[in-house]
Jmol script that loads the backbone (N, CA, C; Angstrom):
load data "model"
ATOM      1  N   UNK A   1      18.235  20.731 -38.111  1.00  0.00           N
ATOM      2  CA  UNK A   1      18.697  21.294 -36.872  1.00  0.00           C
ATOM      3  C   UNK A   1      17.496  21.854 -36.100  1.00  0.00           C
ATOM      4  N   UNK A   2      17.372  21.487 -34.820  1.00  0.00           N
ATOM      5  CA  UNK A   2      16.256  21.948 -33.999  1.00  0.00           C
ATOM      6  C   UNK A   2      16.651  23.216 -33.256  1.00  0.00           C
ATOM      7  N   UNK A   3      15.700  24.141 -33.158  1.00  0.00           N
ATOM      8  CA  UNK A   3      15.976  25.354 -32.404  1.00  0.00           C
ATOM      9  C   UNK A   3      15.488  25.174 -30.971  1.00  0.00           C
ATOM     10  N   UNK A   4      16.088  25.897 -30.056  1.00  0.00           N
ATOM     11  CA  UNK A   4      15.687  25.846 -28.643  1.00  0.00           C
ATOM     12  C   UNK A   4      14.349  26.547 -28.475  1.00  0.00           C
ATOM     13  N   UNK A   5      13.528  25.978 -27.581  1.00  0.00           N
ATOM     14  CA  UNK A   5      12.215  26.555 -27.291  1.00  0.00           C
ATOM     15  C   UNK A   5      12.327  27.276 -25.948  1.00  0.00           C
ATOM     16  N   UNK A   6      11.894  28.528 -25.932  1.00  0.00           N
ATOM     17  CA  UNK A   6      11.946  29.292 -24.675  1.00  0.00           C
ATOM     18  C   UNK A   6      10.898  28.741 -23.707  1.00  0.00           C
ATOM     19  N   UNK A   7      11.126  28.915 -22.414  1.00  0.00           N
ATOM     20  CA  UNK A   7      10.140  28.432 -21.432  1.00  0.00           C
ATOM     21  C   UNK A   7       8.733  28.999 -21.663  1.00  0.00           C
ATOM     22  N   UNK A   8       8.657  30.274 -22.041  1.00  0.00           N
ATOM     23  CA  UNK A   8       7.348  30.891 -22.281  1.00  0.00           C
ATOM     24  C   UNK A   8       6.676  30.245 -23.503  1.00  0.00           C
ATOM     25  N   UNK A   9       7.454  29.992 -24.535  1.00  0.00           N
ATOM     26  CA  UNK A   9       6.918  29.362 -25.742  1.00  0.00           C
ATOM     27  C   UNK A   9       6.490  27.926 -25.449  1.00  0.00           C
ATOM     28  N   UNK A  10       7.266  27.228 -24.637  1.00  0.00           N
ATOM     29  CA  UNK A  10       6.926  25.853 -24.258  1.00  0.00           C
ATOM     30  C   UNK A  10       5.613  25.840 -23.471  1.00  0.00           C
ATOM     31  N   UNK A  11       5.444  26.813 -22.581  1.00  0.00           N
ATOM     32  CA  UNK A  11       4.218  26.891 -21.783  1.00  0.00           C
ATOM     33  C   UNK A  11       3.011  27.144 -22.684  1.00  0.00           C
ATOM     34  N   UNK A  12       3.159  28.049 -23.661  1.00  0.00           N
ATOM     35  CA  UNK A  12       2.065  28.328 -24.600  1.00  0.00           C
ATOM     36  C   UNK A  12       1.704  27.097 -25.418  1.00  0.00           C
ATOM     37  N   UNK A  13       2.710  26.353 -25.862  1.00  0.00           N
ATOM     38  CA  UNK A  13       2.469  25.128 -26.641  1.00  0.00           C
ATOM     39  C   UNK A  13       1.725  24.101 -25.790  1.00  0.00           C
ATOM     40  N   UNK A  14       2.125  23.967 -24.534  1.00  0.00           N
ATOM     41  CA  UNK A  14       1.471  23.025 -23.634  1.00  0.00           C
ATOM     42  C   UNK A  14       0.010  23.420 -23.420  1.00  0.00           C
ATOM     43  N   UNK A  15      -0.259  24.708 -23.267  1.00  0.00           N
ATOM     44  CA  UNK A  15      -1.636  25.169 -23.075  1.00  0.00           C
ATOM     45  C   UNK A  15      -2.480  24.884 -24.314  1.00  0.00           C
ATOM     46  N   UNK A  16      -1.898  25.068 -25.507  1.00  0.00           N
ATOM     47  CA  UNK A  16      -2.631  24.779 -26.743  1.00  0.00           C
ATOM     48  C   UNK A  16      -2.976  23.311 -26.856  1.00  0.00           C
ATOM     49  N   UNK A  17      -2.109  22.429 -26.319  1.00  0.00           N
ATOM     50  CA  UNK A  17      -2.361  20.989 -26.372  1.00  0.00           C
ATOM     51  C   UNK A  17      -3.264  20.541 -25.217  1.00  0.00           C
ATOM     52  N   UNK A  18      -3.643  21.466 -24.342  1.00  0.00           N
ATOM     53  CA  UNK A  18      -4.488  21.111 -23.208  1.00  0.00           C
ATOM     54  C   UNK A  18      -3.715  20.449 -22.085  1.00  0.00           C
ATOM     55  N   UNK A  19      -2.438  20.750 -21.990  1.00  0.00           N
ATOM     56  CA  UNK A  19      -1.571  20.136 -20.977  1.00  0.00           C
ATOM     57  C   UNK A  19      -1.185  21.186 -19.948  1.00  0.00           C
ATOM     58  N   UNK A  20      -1.429  20.870 -18.687  1.00  0.00           N
ATOM     59  CA  UNK A  20      -0.981  21.785 -17.636  1.00  0.00           C
ATOM     60  C   UNK A  20      -0.065  21.014 -16.704  1.00  0.00           C
ATOM     61  N   UNK A  21       0.858  21.721 -16.081  1.00  0.00           N
ATOM     62  CA  UNK A  21       1.842  21.073 -15.239  1.00  0.00           C
ATOM     63  C   UNK A  21       2.044  21.893 -13.979  1.00  0.00           C
ATOM     64  N   UNK A  22       2.189  21.195 -12.855  1.00  0.00           N
ATOM     65  CA  UNK A  22       2.414  21.878 -11.592  1.00  0.00           C
ATOM     66  C   UNK A  22       3.100  20.941 -10.619  1.00  0.00           C
ATOM     67  N   UNK A  23       3.391  21.470  -9.443  1.00  0.00           N
ATOM     68  CA  UNK A  23       4.055  20.669  -8.417  1.00  0.00           C
ATOM     69  C   UNK A  23       3.100  20.497  -7.247  1.00  0.00           C
ATOM     70  N   UNK A  24       3.121  19.325  -6.633  1.00  0.00           N
ATOM     71  CA  UNK A  24       2.308  19.063  -5.448  1.00  0.00           C
ATOM     72  C   UNK A  24       3.172  19.420  -4.239  1.00  0.00           C
ATOM     73  N   UNK A  25       2.794  20.450  -3.497  1.00  0.00           N
ATOM     74  CA  UNK A  25       3.641  20.884  -2.378  1.00  0.00           C
ATOM     75  C   UNK A  25       3.464  20.022  -1.131  1.00  0.00           C
ATOM     76  N   UNK A  26       4.465  20.028  -0.279  1.00  0.00           N
ATOM     77  CA  UNK A  26       4.416  19.440   1.057  1.00  0.00           C
ATOM     78  C   UNK A  26       4.081  17.946   1.093  1.00  0.00           C
ATOM     79  N   UNK A  27       4.576  17.176   0.123  1.00  0.00           N
ATOM     80  CA  UNK A  27       4.378  15.728   0.137  1.00  0.00           C
ATOM     81  C   UNK A  27       5.470  15.132   1.016  1.00  0.00           C
ATOM     82  N   UNK A  28       5.071  14.346   2.001  1.00  0.00           N
ATOM     83  CA  UNK A  28       6.038  13.774   2.928  1.00  0.00           C
ATOM     84  C   UNK A  28       6.439  12.354   2.549  1.00  0.00           C
ATOM     85  N   UNK A  29       5.514  11.614   1.909  1.00  0.00           N
ATOM     86  CA  UNK A  29       5.807  10.220   1.610  1.00  0.00           C
ATOM     87  C   UNK A  29       4.891   9.741   0.484  1.00  0.00           C
ATOM     88  N   UNK A  30       5.430   8.908  -0.401  1.00  0.00           N
ATOM     89  CA  UNK A  30       4.634   8.260  -1.441  1.00  0.00           C
ATOM     90  C   UNK A  30       4.837   6.766  -1.267  1.00  0.00           C
ATOM     91  N   UNK A  31       3.727   6.003  -1.274  1.00  0.00           N
ATOM     92  CA  UNK A  31       3.806   4.556  -1.092  1.00  0.00           C
ATOM     93  C   UNK A  31       3.148   3.870  -2.278  1.00  0.00           C
ATOM     94  N   UNK A  32       3.883   2.977  -2.919  1.00  0.00           N
ATOM     95  CA  UNK A  32       3.343   2.130  -3.970  1.00  0.00           C
ATOM     96  C   UNK A  32       3.163   0.749  -3.376  1.00  0.00           C
ATOM     97  N   UNK A  33       1.957   0.168  -3.501  1.00  0.00           N
ATOM     98  CA  UNK A  33       1.704  -1.168  -2.961  1.00  0.00           C
ATOM     99  C   UNK A  33       1.420  -2.120  -4.109  1.00  0.00           C
ATOM    100  N   UNK A  34       2.178  -3.224  -4.131  1.00  0.00           N
ATOM    101  CA  UNK A  34       1.899  -4.287  -5.078  1.00  0.00           C
ATOM    102  C   UNK A  34       1.409  -5.481  -4.272  1.00  0.00           C
ATOM    103  N   UNK A  35       1.153  -6.580  -4.918  1.00  0.00           N
ATOM    104  CA  UNK A  35       0.676  -7.749  -4.184  1.00  0.00           C
ATOM    105  C   UNK A  35       1.773  -8.361  -3.327  1.00  0.00           C
ATOM    106  N   UNK A  36       3.037  -8.047  -3.603  1.00  0.00           N
ATOM    107  CA  UNK A  36       4.130  -8.678  -2.863  1.00  0.00           C
ATOM    108  C   UNK A  36       5.014  -7.712  -2.074  1.00  0.00           C
ATOM    109  N   UNK A  37       4.945  -6.390  -2.395  1.00  0.00           N
ATOM    110  CA  UNK A  37       5.838  -5.471  -1.686  1.00  0.00           C
ATOM    111  C   UNK A  37       5.278  -4.058  -1.656  1.00  0.00           C
ATOM    112  N   UNK A  38       5.882  -3.247  -0.797  1.00  0.00           N
ATOM    113  CA  UNK A  38       5.600  -1.818  -0.715  1.00  0.00           C
ATOM    114  C   UNK A  38       6.876  -1.068  -1.058  1.00  0.00           C
ATOM    115  N   UNK A  39       6.741  -0.033  -1.868  1.00  0.00           N
ATOM    116  CA  UNK A  39       7.876   0.833  -2.190  1.00  0.00           C
ATOM    117  C   UNK A  39       7.549   2.191  -1.574  1.00  0.00           C
ATOM    118  N   UNK A  40       8.388   2.629  -0.643  1.00  0.00           N
ATOM    119  CA  UNK A  40       8.141   3.865   0.097  1.00  0.00           C
ATOM    120  C   UNK A  40       9.200   4.898  -0.294  1.00  0.00           C
ATOM    121  N   UNK A  41       8.744   6.075  -0.714  1.00  0.00           N
ATOM    122  CA  UNK A  41       9.641   7.159  -1.099  1.00  0.00           C
ATOM    123  C   UNK A  41       9.441   8.291  -0.097  1.00  0.00           C
ATOM    124  N   UNK A  42      10.496   8.579   0.672  1.00  0.00           N
ATOM    125  CA  UNK A  42      10.440   9.618   1.697  1.00  0.00           C
ATOM    126  C   UNK A  42      10.802  10.976   1.097  1.00  0.00           C
ATOM    127  N   UNK A  43      10.119  12.030   1.541  1.00  0.00           N
ATOM    128  CA  UNK A  43      10.348  13.405   1.093  1.00  0.00           C
ATOM    129  C   UNK A  43      10.493  13.519  -0.425  1.00  0.00           C
ATOM    130  N   UNK A  44       9.514  13.034  -1.177  1.00  0.00           N
ATOM    131  CA  UNK A  44       9.629  13.063  -2.641  1.00  0.00           C
ATOM    132  C   UNK A  44       9.249  14.427  -3.216  1.00  0.00           C
ATOM    133  N   UNK A  45       9.628  14.618  -4.456  1.00  0.00           N
ATOM    134  CA  UNK A  45       9.138  15.747  -5.244  1.00  0.00           C
ATOM    135  C   UNK A  45       8.124  15.151  -6.196  1.00  0.00           C
ATOM    136  N   UNK A  46       6.911  15.719  -6.202  1.00  0.00           N
ATOM    137  CA  UNK A  46       5.842  15.171  -7.037  1.00  0.00           C
ATOM    138  C   UNK A  46       5.372  16.249  -8.013  1.00  0.00           C
ATOM    139  N   UNK A  47       5.494  15.942  -9.300  1.00  0.00           N
ATOM    140  CA  UNK A  47       5.001  16.839 -10.347  1.00  0.00           C
ATOM    141  C   UNK A  47       3.716  16.229 -10.901  1.00  0.00           C
ATOM    142  N   UNK A  48       2.749  17.098 -11.201  1.00  0.00           N
ATOM    143  CA  UNK A  48       1.466  16.636 -11.743  1.00  0.00           C
ATOM    144  C   UNK A  48       1.273  17.266 -13.108  1.00  0.00           C
ATOM    145  N   UNK A  49       1.032  16.409 -14.093  1.00  0.00           N
ATOM    146  CA  UNK A  49       0.674  16.883 -15.426  1.00  0.00           C
ATOM    147  C   UNK A  49      -0.772  16.489 -15.661  1.00  0.00           C
ATOM    148  N   UNK A  50      -1.549  17.416 -16.190  1.00  0.00           N
ATOM    149  CA  UNK A  50      -2.944  17.113 -16.476  1.00  0.00           C
ATOM    150  C   UNK A  50      -3.179  17.321 -17.962  1.00  0.00           C
ATOM    151  N   UNK A  51      -3.735  16.294 -18.592  1.00  0.00           N
ATOM    152  CA  UNK A  51      -3.984  16.373 -20.032  1.00  0.00           C
ATOM    153  C   UNK A  51      -5.303  15.687 -20.323  1.00  0.00           C
ATOM    154  N   UNK A  52      -6.225  16.443 -20.868  1.00  0.00           N
ATOM    155  CA  UNK A  52      -7.543  15.935 -21.246  1.00  0.00           C
ATOM    156  C   UNK A  52      -8.229  15.200 -20.095  1.00  0.00           C
ATOM    157  N   UNK A  53      -8.175  15.777 -18.900  1.00  0.00           N
ATOM    158  CA  UNK A  53      -8.866  15.203 -17.754  1.00  0.00           C
ATOM    159  C   UNK A  53      -8.125  14.101 -17.022  1.00  0.00           C
ATOM    160  N   UNK A  54      -6.996  13.683 -17.538  1.00  0.00           N
ATOM    161  CA  UNK A  54      -6.209  12.647 -16.872  1.00  0.00           C
ATOM    162  C   UNK A  54      -5.008  13.277 -16.192  1.00  0.00           C
ATOM    163  N   UNK A  55      -4.694  12.765 -14.990  1.00  0.00           N
ATOM    164  CA  UNK A  55      -3.537  13.266 -14.262  1.00  0.00           C
ATOM    165  C   UNK A  55      -2.401  12.264 -14.341  1.00  0.00           C
ATOM    166  N   UNK A  56      -1.211  12.793 -14.544  1.00  0.00           N
ATOM    167  CA  UNK A  56       0.007  11.983 -14.579  1.00  0.00           C
ATOM    168  C   UNK A  56       0.901  12.496 -13.463  1.00  0.00           C
ATOM    169  N   UNK A  57       1.304  11.581 -12.575  1.00  0.00           N
ATOM    170  CA  UNK A  57       2.153  11.953 -11.446  1.00  0.00           C
ATOM    171  C   UNK A  57       3.573  11.481 -11.708  1.00  0.00           C
ATOM    172  N   UNK A  58       4.519  12.383 -11.540  1.00  0.00           N
ATOM    173  CA  UNK A  58       5.936  12.043 -11.658  1.00  0.00           C
ATOM    174  C   UNK A  58       6.547  12.195 -10.277  1.00  0.00           C
ATOM    175  N   UNK A  59       7.096  11.089  -9.756  1.00  0.00           N
ATOM    176  CA  UNK A  59       7.635  11.077  -8.399  1.00  0.00           C
ATOM    177  C   UNK A  59       9.144  10.875  -8.459  1.00  0.00           C
ATOM    178  N   UNK A  60       9.882  11.765  -7.793  1.00  0.00           N
ATOM    179  CA  UNK A  60      11.328  11.585  -7.684  1.00  0.00           C
ATOM    180  C   UNK A  60      11.706  11.696  -6.216  1.00  0.00           C
ATOM    181  N   UNK A  61      12.710  10.947  -5.824  1.00  0.00           N
ATOM    182  CA  UNK A  61      13.146  10.986  -4.436  1.00  0.00           C
ATOM    183  C   UNK A  61      14.460  10.264  -4.265  1.00  0.00           C
ATOM    184  N   UNK A  62      15.123  10.556  -3.171  1.00  0.00           N
ATOM    185  CA  UNK A  62      16.428   9.949  -2.913  1.00  0.00           C
ATOM    186  C   UNK A  62      16.334   8.746  -1.986  1.00  0.00           C
ATOM    187  N   UNK A  63      15.473   8.842  -0.947  1.00  0.00           N
ATOM    188  CA  UNK A  63      15.390   7.750   0.021  1.00  0.00           C
ATOM    189  C   UNK A  63      14.224   6.837  -0.357  1.00  0.00           C
ATOM    190  N   UNK A  64      14.559   5.674  -0.902  1.00  0.00           N
ATOM    191  CA  UNK A  64      13.556   4.714  -1.346  1.00  0.00           C
ATOM    192  C   UNK A  64      13.752   3.416  -0.572  1.00  0.00           C
ATOM    193  N   UNK A  65      12.670   2.937   0.044  1.00  0.00           N
ATOM    194  CA  UNK A  65      12.720   1.713   0.835  1.00  0.00           C
ATOM    195  C   UNK A  65      11.721   0.721   0.260  1.00  0.00           C
ATOM    196  N   UNK A  66      12.149  -0.537   0.109  1.00  0.00           N
ATOM    197  CA  UNK A  66      11.242  -1.598  -0.346  1.00  0.00           C
ATOM    198  C   UNK A  66      11.030  -2.582   0.787  1.00  0.00           C
ATOM    199  N   UNK A  67       9.760  -2.937   1.034  1.00  0.00           N
ATOM    200  CA  UNK A  67       9.430  -3.902   2.075  1.00  0.00           C
ATOM    201  C   UNK A  67       8.527  -4.976   1.490  1.00  0.00           C
ATOM    202  N   UNK A  68       8.814  -6.235   1.837  1.00  0.00           N
ATOM    203  CA  UNK A  68       7.948  -7.333   1.420  1.00  0.00           C
ATOM    204  C   UNK A  68       6.676  -7.281   2.259  1.00  0.00           C
ATOM    205  N   UNK A  69       5.558  -7.633   1.645  1.00  0.00           N
ATOM    206  CA  UNK A  69       4.280  -7.647   2.351  1.00  0.00           C
ATOM    207  C   UNK A  69       4.015  -9.060   2.833  1.00  0.00           C
ATOM    208  N   UNK A  70       3.695  -9.151   4.126  1.00  0.00           N
ATOM    209  CA  UNK A  70       3.345 -10.454   4.693  1.00  0.00           C
ATOM    210  C   UNK A  70       1.893 -10.726   4.399  1.00  0.00           C
ATOM    211  N   UNK A  71       1.633 -11.850   3.768  1.00  0.00           N
ATOM    212  CA  UNK A  71       0.257 -12.229   3.461  1.00  0.00           C
ATOM    213  C   UNK A  71      -0.358 -12.904   4.667  1.00  0.00           C
ATOM    214  N   UNK A  72      -1.536 -12.441   5.059  1.00  0.00           N
ATOM    215  CA  UNK A  72      -2.271 -13.104   6.124  1.00  0.00           C
ATOM    216  C   UNK A  72      -3.063 -14.232   5.487  1.00  0.00           C
ATOM    217  N   UNK A  73      -2.960 -15.405   6.091  1.00  0.00           N
ATOM    218  CA  UNK A  73      -3.722 -16.537   5.580  1.00  0.00           C
ATOM    219  C   UNK A  73      -5.200 -16.316   5.894  1.00  0.00           C
ATOM    220  N   UNK A  74      -6.031 -16.592   4.924  1.00  0.00           N
ATOM    221  CA  UNK A  74      -7.469 -16.466   5.146  1.00  0.00           C
ATOM    222  C   UNK A  74      -7.910 -17.626   6.030  1.00  0.00           C
ATOM    223  N   UNK A  75      -8.495 -17.295   7.159  1.00  0.00           N
ATOM    224  CA  UNK A  75      -8.907 -18.326   8.111  1.00  0.00           C
ATOM    225  C   UNK A  75     -10.410 -18.518   7.987  1.00  0.00           C
ATOM    226  N   UNK A  76     -10.819 -19.743   7.618  1.00  0.00           N
ATOM    227  CA  UNK A  76     -12.253 -20.012   7.464  1.00  0.00           C
ATOM    228  C   UNK A  76     -13.013 -19.810   8.777  1.00  0.00           C
ATOM    229  N   UNK A  77     -14.226 -19.294   8.673  1.00  0.00           N
ATOM    230  CA  UNK A  77     -15.058 -19.028   9.841  1.00  0.00           C
ATOM    231  C   UNK A  77     -15.357 -20.307  10.621  1.00  0.00           C
ATOM    232  N   UNK A  78     -15.470 -21.440   9.898  1.00  0.00           N
ATOM    233  CA  UNK A  78     -15.733 -22.725  10.574  1.00  0.00           C
ATOM    234  C   UNK A  78     -14.584 -23.080  11.516  1.00  0.00           C
ATOM    235  N   UNK A  79     -13.352 -22.798  11.076  1.00  0.00           N
ATOM    236  CA  UNK A  79     -12.181 -23.076  11.918  1.00  0.00           C
ATOM    237  C   UNK A  79     -12.208 -22.218  13.180  1.00  0.00           C
ATOM    238  N   UNK A  80     -12.596 -20.954  13.026  1.00  0.00           N
ATOM    239  CA  UNK A  80     -12.666 -20.037  14.165  1.00  0.00           C
ATOM    240  C   UNK A  80     -13.702 -20.561  15.168  1.00  0.00           C
ATOM    241  N   UNK A  81     -14.870 -20.957  14.647  1.00  0.00           N
ATOM    242  CA  UNK A  81     -15.936 -21.481  15.511  1.00  0.00           C
ATOM    243  C   UNK A  81     -15.488 -22.746  16.234  1.00  0.00           C
ATOM    244  N   UNK A  82     -14.806 -23.648  15.516  1.00  0.00           N
ATOM    245  CA  UNK A  82     -14.337 -24.911  16.105  1.00  0.00           C
ATOM    246  C   UNK A  82     -13.349 -24.645  17.244  1.00  0.00           C
ATOM    247  N   UNK A  83     -12.388 -23.772  17.000  1.00  0.00           N
ATOM    248  CA  UNK A  83     -11.389 -23.451  18.027  1.00  0.00           C
ATOM    249  C   UNK A  83     -12.059 -22.785  19.232  1.00  0.00           C
ATOM    250  N   UNK A  84     -13.003 -21.863  18.974  1.00  0.00           N
ATOM    251  CA  UNK A  84     -13.703 -21.180  20.066  1.00  0.00           C
ATOM    252  C   UNK A  84     -14.461 -22.184  20.926  1.00  0.00           C
ATOM    253  N   UNK A  85     -15.129 -23.144  20.293  1.00  0.00           N
ATOM    254  CA  UNK A  85     -15.893 -24.162  21.014  1.00  0.00           C
ATOM    255  C   UNK A  85     -14.973 -25.082  21.803  1.00  0.00           C
ATOM    256  N   UNK A  86     -13.938 -25.589  21.145  1.00  0.00           N
ATOM    257  CA  UNK A  86     -13.029 -26.543  21.789  1.00  0.00           C
ATOM    258  C   UNK A  86     -12.253 -25.922  22.952  1.00  0.00           C
ATOM    259  N   UNK A  87     -11.816 -24.683  22.794  1.00  0.00           N
ATOM    260  CA  UNK A  87     -11.004 -24.036  23.831  1.00  0.00           C
ATOM    261  C   UNK A  87     -11.855 -23.238  24.824  1.00  0.00           C
ATOM    262  N   UNK A  88     -13.177 -23.177  24.545  1.00  0.00           N
ATOM    263  CA  UNK A  88     -14.119 -22.443  25.408  1.00  0.00           C
ATOM    264  C   UNK A  88     -13.690 -20.977  25.581  1.00  0.00           C
ATOM    265  N   UNK A  89     -13.475 -20.324  24.426  1.00  0.00           N
ATOM    266  CA  UNK A  89     -13.092 -18.909  24.405  1.00  0.00           C
ATOM    267  C   UNK A  89     -13.999 -18.161  23.442  1.00  0.00           C
ATOM    268  N   UNK A  90     -13.838 -16.841  23.382  1.00  0.00           N
ATOM    269  CA  UNK A  90     -14.642 -16.034  22.452  1.00  0.00           C
ATOM    270  C   UNK A  90     -14.132 -16.233  21.024  1.00  0.00           C
ATOM    271  N   UNK A  91     -14.971 -15.856  20.090  1.00  0.00           N
ATOM    272  CA  UNK A  91     -14.610 -15.962  18.672  1.00  0.00           C
ATOM    273  C   UNK A  91     -13.390 -15.092  18.370  1.00  0.00           C
ATOM    274  N   UNK A  92     -13.311 -13.910  18.982  1.00  0.00           N
ATOM    275  CA  UNK A  92     -12.179 -13.003  18.754  1.00  0.00           C
ATOM    276  C   UNK A  92     -10.876 -13.628  19.243  1.00  0.00           C
ATOM    277  N   UNK A  93     -10.924 -14.256  20.425  1.00  0.00           N
ATOM    278  CA  UNK A  93      -9.723 -14.920  20.954  1.00  0.00           C
ATOM    279  C   UNK A  93      -9.310 -16.075  20.053  1.00  0.00           C
ATOM    280  N   UNK A  94     -10.301 -16.821  19.563  1.00  0.00           N
ATOM    281  CA  UNK A  94     -10.010 -17.956  18.678  1.00  0.00           C
ATOM    282  C   UNK A  94      -9.371 -17.470  17.373  1.00  0.00           C
ATOM    283  N   UNK A  95      -9.911 -16.385  16.811  1.00  0.00           N
ATOM    284  CA  UNK A  95      -9.363 -15.840  15.557  1.00  0.00           C
ATOM    285  C   UNK A  95      -7.921 -15.364  15.763  1.00  0.00           C
ATOM    286  N   UNK A  96      -7.675 -14.687  16.884  1.00  0.00           N
ATOM    287  CA  UNK A  96      -6.322 -14.194  17.180  1.00  0.00           C
ATOM    288  C   UNK A  96      -5.343 -15.361  17.324  1.00  0.00           C
ATOM    289  N   UNK A  97      -5.773 -16.422  17.984  1.00  0.00           N
ATOM    290  CA  UNK A  97      -4.900 -17.602  18.159  1.00  0.00           C
ATOM    291  C   UNK A  97      -4.628 -18.270  16.814  1.00  0.00           C
ATOM    292  N   UNK A  98      -5.633 -18.364  15.960  1.00  0.00           N
ATOM    293  CA  UNK A  98      -5.441 -18.959  14.631  1.00  0.00           C
ATOM    294  C   UNK A  98      -4.500 -18.113  13.774  1.00  0.00           C
ATOM    295  N   UNK A  99      -4.601 -16.793  13.885  1.00  0.00           N
ATOM    296  CA  UNK A  99      -3.685 -15.913  13.140  1.00  0.00           C
ATOM    297  C   UNK A  99      -2.261 -16.089  13.650  1.00  0.00           C
ATOM    298  N   UNK A 100      -2.133 -16.204  14.960  1.00  0.00           N
ATOM    299  CA  UNK A 100      -0.804 -16.370  15.565  1.00  0.00           C
ATOM    300  C   UNK A 100      -0.175 -17.703  15.151  1.00  0.00           C
ATOM    301  N   UNK A 101      -1.004 -18.745  15.015  1.00  0.00           N
ATOM    302  CA  UNK A 101      -0.483 -20.083  14.662  1.00  0.00           C
ATOM    303  C   UNK A 101      -0.591 -20.361  13.165  1.00  0.00           C
ATOM    304  N   UNK A 102      -0.868 -19.307  12.390  1.00  0.00           N
ATOM    305  CA  UNK A 102      -0.978 -19.399  10.922  1.00  0.00           C
ATOM    306  C   UNK A 102      -1.994 -20.449  10.478  1.00  0.00           C
ATOM    307  N   UNK A 103      -3.120 -20.511  11.204  1.00  0.00           N
ATOM    308  CA  UNK A 103      -4.227 -21.385  10.814  1.00  0.00           C
ATOM    309  C   UNK A 103      -4.161 -22.800  11.347  1.00  0.00           C
ATOM    310  N   UNK A 104      -3.176 -23.134  12.158  1.00  0.00           N
ATOM    311  CA  UNK A 104      -3.041 -24.490  12.715  1.00  0.00           C
ATOM    312  C   UNK A 104      -4.049 -24.666  13.852  1.00  0.00           C
ATOM    313  N   UNK A 105      -5.100 -25.481  13.606  1.00  0.00           N
ATOM    314  CA  UNK A 105      -6.186 -25.663  14.569  1.00  0.00           C
ATOM    315  C   UNK A 105      -5.697 -26.223  15.901  1.00  0.00           C
ATOM    316  N   UNK A 106      -4.964 -27.330  15.842  1.00  0.00           N
ATOM    317  CA  UNK A 106      -4.507 -27.997  17.067  1.00  0.00           C
ATOM    318  C   UNK A 106      -3.605 -27.074  17.888  1.00  0.00           C
ATOM    319  N   UNK A 107      -2.699 -26.405  17.211  1.00  0.00           N
ATOM    320  CA  UNK A 107      -1.773 -25.508  17.910  1.00  0.00           C
ATOM    321  C   UNK A 107      -2.534 -24.338  18.547  1.00  0.00           C
ATOM    322  N   UNK A 108      -3.553 -23.831  17.853  1.00  0.00           N
ATOM    323  CA  UNK A 108      -4.354 -22.717  18.388  1.00  0.00           C
ATOM    324  C   UNK A 108      -5.107 -23.142  19.637  1.00  0.00           C
ATOM    325  N   UNK A 109      -5.700 -24.360  19.608  1.00  0.00           N
ATOM    326  CA  UNK A 109      -6.431 -24.866  20.784  1.00  0.00           C
ATOM    327  C   UNK A 109      -5.486 -25.055  21.943  1.00  0.00           C
ATOM    328  N   UNK A 110      -4.302 -25.625  21.665  1.00  0.00           N
ATOM    329  CA  UNK A 110      -3.301 -25.811  22.730  1.00  0.00           C
ATOM    330  C   UNK A 110      -2.868 -24.470  23.326  1.00  0.00           C
ATOM    331  N   UNK A 111      -2.627 -23.513  22.465  1.00  0.00           N
ATOM    332  CA  UNK A 111      -2.208 -22.192  22.922  1.00  0.00           C
ATOM    333  C   UNK A 111      -3.246 -21.578  23.845  1.00  0.00           C
ATOM    334  N   UNK A 112      -4.517 -21.656  23.440  1.00  0.00           N
ATOM    335  CA  UNK A 112      -5.589 -21.073  24.254  1.00  0.00           C
ATOM    336  C   UNK A 112      -5.798 -21.848  25.555  1.00  0.00           C
ATOM    337  N   UNK A 113      -5.588 -23.142  25.524  1.00  0.00           N
ATOM    338  CA  UNK A 113      -5.750 -23.968  26.726  1.00  0.00           C
ATOM    339  C   UNK A 113      -4.661 -23.652  27.739  1.00  0.00           C
ATOM    340  N   UNK A 114      -3.467 -23.351  27.265  1.00  0.00           N
ATOM    341  CA  UNK A 114      -2.330 -23.050  28.141  1.00  0.00           C
ATOM    342  C   UNK A 114      -2.469 -21.691  28.818  1.00  0.00           C
ATOM    343  N   UNK A 115      -3.144 -20.760  28.175  1.00  0.00           N
ATOM    344  CA  UNK A 115      -3.245 -19.400  28.713  1.00  0.00           C
ATOM    345  C   UNK A 115      -4.374 -19.261  29.737  1.00  0.00           C
ATOM    346  N   UNK A 116      -5.159 -20.289  29.910  1.00  0.00           N
ATOM    347  CA  UNK A 116      -6.261 -20.237  30.884  1.00  0.00           C
ATOM    348  C   UNK A 116      -5.764 -20.423  32.288  1.00  0.00           C
TER     349      UNK A 116
END
end "model"
wireframe off; spacefill off
backbone 0.3
color backbone group
């Protein structure tokens, strides 16, 4: 049969083990980013435990939102230069057009030619 541990006794035991615990005040949002999504926790409660120089964060919250991350296609510099030359625009304009057309060279040149 286990006996109950008083809060003061629990705190002393934690100190002997080198464990400290506290709360992080005034946290408005916690965001976890993975390669495919973001998990956003609004108005969370964040507890911090520190043990032997390492911090452990415990996050709890009611409003949790998940969003998929849109991957930007890597656009080769040669493509940017080609579009800039063909459409007679700046490199920045060419890059923006390629991003808008998801890397489609012909479509980017057409887009830039139409806006002139």
